[in-house]
N, C-alpha and C positions, 0 to 999 in steps of 0.2 A: 609265813607271809606270802600271799600271792602277788605276783608281778605281772601287770598287764603289758603285753608285748603287741607290737604292730607287724602285721604281715606286709613286708616290703614287696612282696610278689604281688599282692593285690593292688598296692599303690602304683606298681609299674603297669599293671593292666588297665587301670582307670586313666591314669595320664597319659597323653600321647608322648611319643619319643621326642626328646629335646624339652620337655616340660617337667623334668624332674627338678628337685629343689635346687635353687640357684647356687648354693654354696657347694654342691657336689660337682666336682670337675672330673670328667672322664676323658679318656684318650681321644674318644670321638669328638669332644668338645674343643680339644686343643688342634686337632688334625686341619681343619679348614684353614685356620690362621697360619700354621706351619707351611701349608702348600701355598698360601697366598705370598707369604715372605719369601719362600723358595722361588716362586716364579719371578719376583722382583729381582733377584740376584741371577737367575738362570736365563730367563727370556726377556733380556733388557730391550730387545728390538721389537717387542710385541706390548709395550706399555700402553699403547692407544687402545687396542682391543681389550686388554686387561682391565684398563679404566672403566671401558663400557660395560664389562661383565660385572664389575663390582657395583656400578650403578644399578644395573638391572636386578642384582641380588637385593639391593635395598628395596627396590620397587616390588619384587617378588614377596620379600617379608611383609611389606605393607598389605598386599593382597592376601597373604596367608593369615594375617591377623583378622581380616574381615571375613573371608571364606572358610578358612581352615578352623578358627578358633570359635567365631561367632556365628558361623553358618550363614552368612549374608551372601546370596548368589548375585554377582554382579559381572556385566559385561561392559562396564563403562569407567573402569579404574584409571584408564588413560586420562580422563578428564583432570584428575588430580595431579598427574604426572605433568601434563601440559600446563596447567595453571602455576605450578611451582616454577617450571622452566620460564614462563612468561614473566612470572614476578621477579624471579632472580634477574633475568636479562634486563628487564626495564629498570629495576633498582640499580643495577650495575652502569647502565647508560645515562641516567638522569639523577641518581642520588650519590651512590658511593660504590666503588668497585671492591669494598672490603668483603671478603668471601663469607666469613661466618654471619655477619649481619644480613647478607643476601639469603643465605639458608634459613634464617630466622622468619625473614619476610615471606619466603616461598612456603615455609611450613604453616605460618599463620593465615596466609590467604587461602591455601588449600584446606586448612582445618576449618576455616570460617564457611567455605563452600560446601564442605562436607557435612558441617553442622546443619545448615539450611537444607540441603538436599536430602540428607538423612531423615530429617524431621518430616519432610514430605513423602519420601519414597518408601521408608521402612514400615509405613502403615499397611504395605502390601508384601507378598511374598511369591515364591515360585516364579512361573513364567512372566506374571505381571511385573515383578520386580526386575527380572532380567531385561524385559523390554524397556522399562523406564530407565534403567541405568544406561542402556545403550543409546536411547533417545537423548539423554542428558549430554553424552559426549558428542553426539552429532550436533546438537543446538549450540554447544560451546565451541565447537570446530567452525561452524558457520558464523558465529558472533566475532571469533578471532579473524575470521577471513574478512568480514566487513568493517571491522573497527581498526582501520588501517593507522589512525593516529597514534594508537597505542601499540598495537601488535605487529604492525608492518605489513598486514594483510598476507597476500600470497608469498611476498618476499621474505616475510619473517623478520627477526631481529638478527642483527649481526654487527660486528665491531665492538663486541664488549670487551672491556679489560677487567682482569682479575688481579687484584693487588697481592703481593707476596704474603705467604702465610706468616702469621705473627710479625709481619714486617720484615722478615729475614729470608724465607724460602721463596724464591721466584718460580713460576711456572715455565719450566724449560721446554724446548722443542722436542725432546725425546720423551717427554710425558712421564718422567719419573716423580717428580713432585705432585703431578695430578694422580698418579697411581696411589701414593702414600696418603694423600689428602682423602681419596675416595676410600681407601682402606680403613682410615681412622674414623671417618664418618660412619661406615659400616659397622665397625666394632661398637661404636656408641649406640647406634641404633639397635643392633642385635642385643646388647646388654639390656637396653631399656625394654625391648619388647619381651625378652625372657623374664625379666622382673614383673612385667604386667601379666604374662601368662601363668605365673605361679602365685599371683597375688589373689585375695579373695575375688576381686573383680574378674580375674581371668578364669578362675574356677565357675563363677556364675555365668558367664557368657558361654562357656562350654557346656554348661547345664541346659542354657537356652538353645543352644545348637542341637542337643539331644532331644529335649522334650520342653518347648517353649509354654505348653498349657500347664504342665506340672509345676514349672518355675513361677508361673503367675498364680497358681493356687497357693504356693507357700509364701506368697507376698513379695516376690521379687518384681521390681518395676522393669519389665521386659523391654518396653519400648525405649525407656531412657537408657538402659544399658547397651541396647543395640545401637542407639545413637551416638554414644560415647565411644563404642568400638569403632564405628564407621568414621567418626571424626579423628580419632587417633590414626586409623589406618590412612586416611586421606592426608593428614599431616606428614606422615612418613613417605608417602608417595610424592608429596610436594618437595620434601627435602631431596628425594632422588631426582625429580625433574630440575630442581635448582641446581643440583650438583651437575647435572648434564650440561645445562646452560653455561655454567662457569668453566667447565673443562673444555667443551667443544667451542665455546664462544659464539654459539649460533642457536637460534630457536626457530623452528619451523612448524607449519600446521600439522606435519606427520606426528608430531607429539601429542596431538589430540585426536589421533584417529582411532577408528574402532579396530584396525588391524593390530595396533600396538596393545590394545586390551586383550584381543585374542591370543596374541602371541605370548604375553606374560601368563596368561592362564594355562596355555599349553606347556610352558616351561615348568611351572609350578606343579602341574599334574604329573610331569615326567618325574620330577624329584620326589614328590610326595606331599600331599596337602595335609595341613594341621600338624606338622612336625618340626617346624622352625628351620630344620637344616634341609629341607626339600629344596628351597631356592639355592642353596649351596651347590645342590648335585645336578638339578634340572637346568638351570639357566647356563652355567659353563658348557655343559654337554651340548645343549641345543644350539648355542652360538658358535661354538667350535665346529659342530656339525655343518652349519649353514656356510661357514668360512671355507672349509675343506671341501664341500660339495660344490660350491660355486667356482672354487679354483680348478677342480676337476673337469667339470662340465658346466661352463657358463650358461648353456641354453636349456638344459633339462635338469638342473640341479634341484628344483623343487619336486620333481617326480621322485628322485631317490630319497629326498629327506621325508617325503610323505610316506614311502614304504617303510622307511626305518621307524617312523613314528607309530605306523599301524602295528607292526611287529613288537614294539616295545610297550605299547598300551595293552595289546593282546595277552602278552606273557606276563606283564608287571602292572595289572589295573590299578594297584594301590600306590604305584610309584617305585622307584628304584630303592628307595629307603625300605619301604615295606617287603620288597622283593629279598633285599639283601638281610633283612631281619629275620624272615622266615628261613632262608637258607642257613644262616647262622644258628638258629635255633634247632634245625634238623640235624646239623652236624654235631652240635653240642649233645643232643639227646642220643645220637648214634654212637658217640665215642664216650659218653659218660660211664664210668666204671659201675660194674653191677654191685649192688649193695643188698644185703639181706636185713630185713627188718627183725630185730632182736625179740620183739613182743611176738611175732608170728612163730619164731623159732621156739620159745618157750612153751607155745601151745602144742 
């Protein structure tokens, strides 16, 4: 009786890192959460920057879903982050300060805008798509600047209140509740995106990323799949923006800026695109590098950050995760014990 076997090495080669079946838990899957919890107990005076890092990781995961998995090139992802922030801020000021409802409103409005813009913009690709996504952010930025009755214009929104979580845990001045809140939302988002990435839909959008024409020939509705991926990505970015508004209790025009879109793209590239965990590596490293460089030299800190990024991209073009993976494979092959093939010995 012949038993068919599956070559797991082949599966690992096809699927990107972090996209292995969801039920398989490895040490690398647990490590980011252990580090995040350890930071909560160890660096309790840095909860504010810690919360911002967690928010940006959620934002980075949203971009990775669009760029890394679906291959949608965008320079305007800050549009959805800003929409989520304004939606949550307005909801808190005029409807209810309940945090989870605010996040749902932020995700819903960002997803709606993502659906409309995706239907229009994703008919293009390449440089045209990059330009259109960037222009979308600029248009929304100017709309927020002029629509003072809703957005507050150049002054933004402030004075929002966030109700205690589950009616029990108030947001303290030290930011501990906010940190755990952001960490919990990040965990839910990560689990959801990982399930999506390993679903048939996730496999199909990766196939579109690799060869859209071939997927179209086999009957895949390419445009519809891309719109759905873009909409889901926008919803997650809206959650990140809503979380930012609830924790900082302010919303400004900077959250709709092209600079934010560029920064999150740089952070994701540093960690590694299309790997789910790239945001966990690149974003904390980049934000901590900015913080330390500004503290060392307040006048020329961007120069040193730029040099560090040039060196990093030069020697790790695939991101730090790809670099670490290649180094690990080389070490494993170098120290792997020599084995003799019995079949060759018999010959």
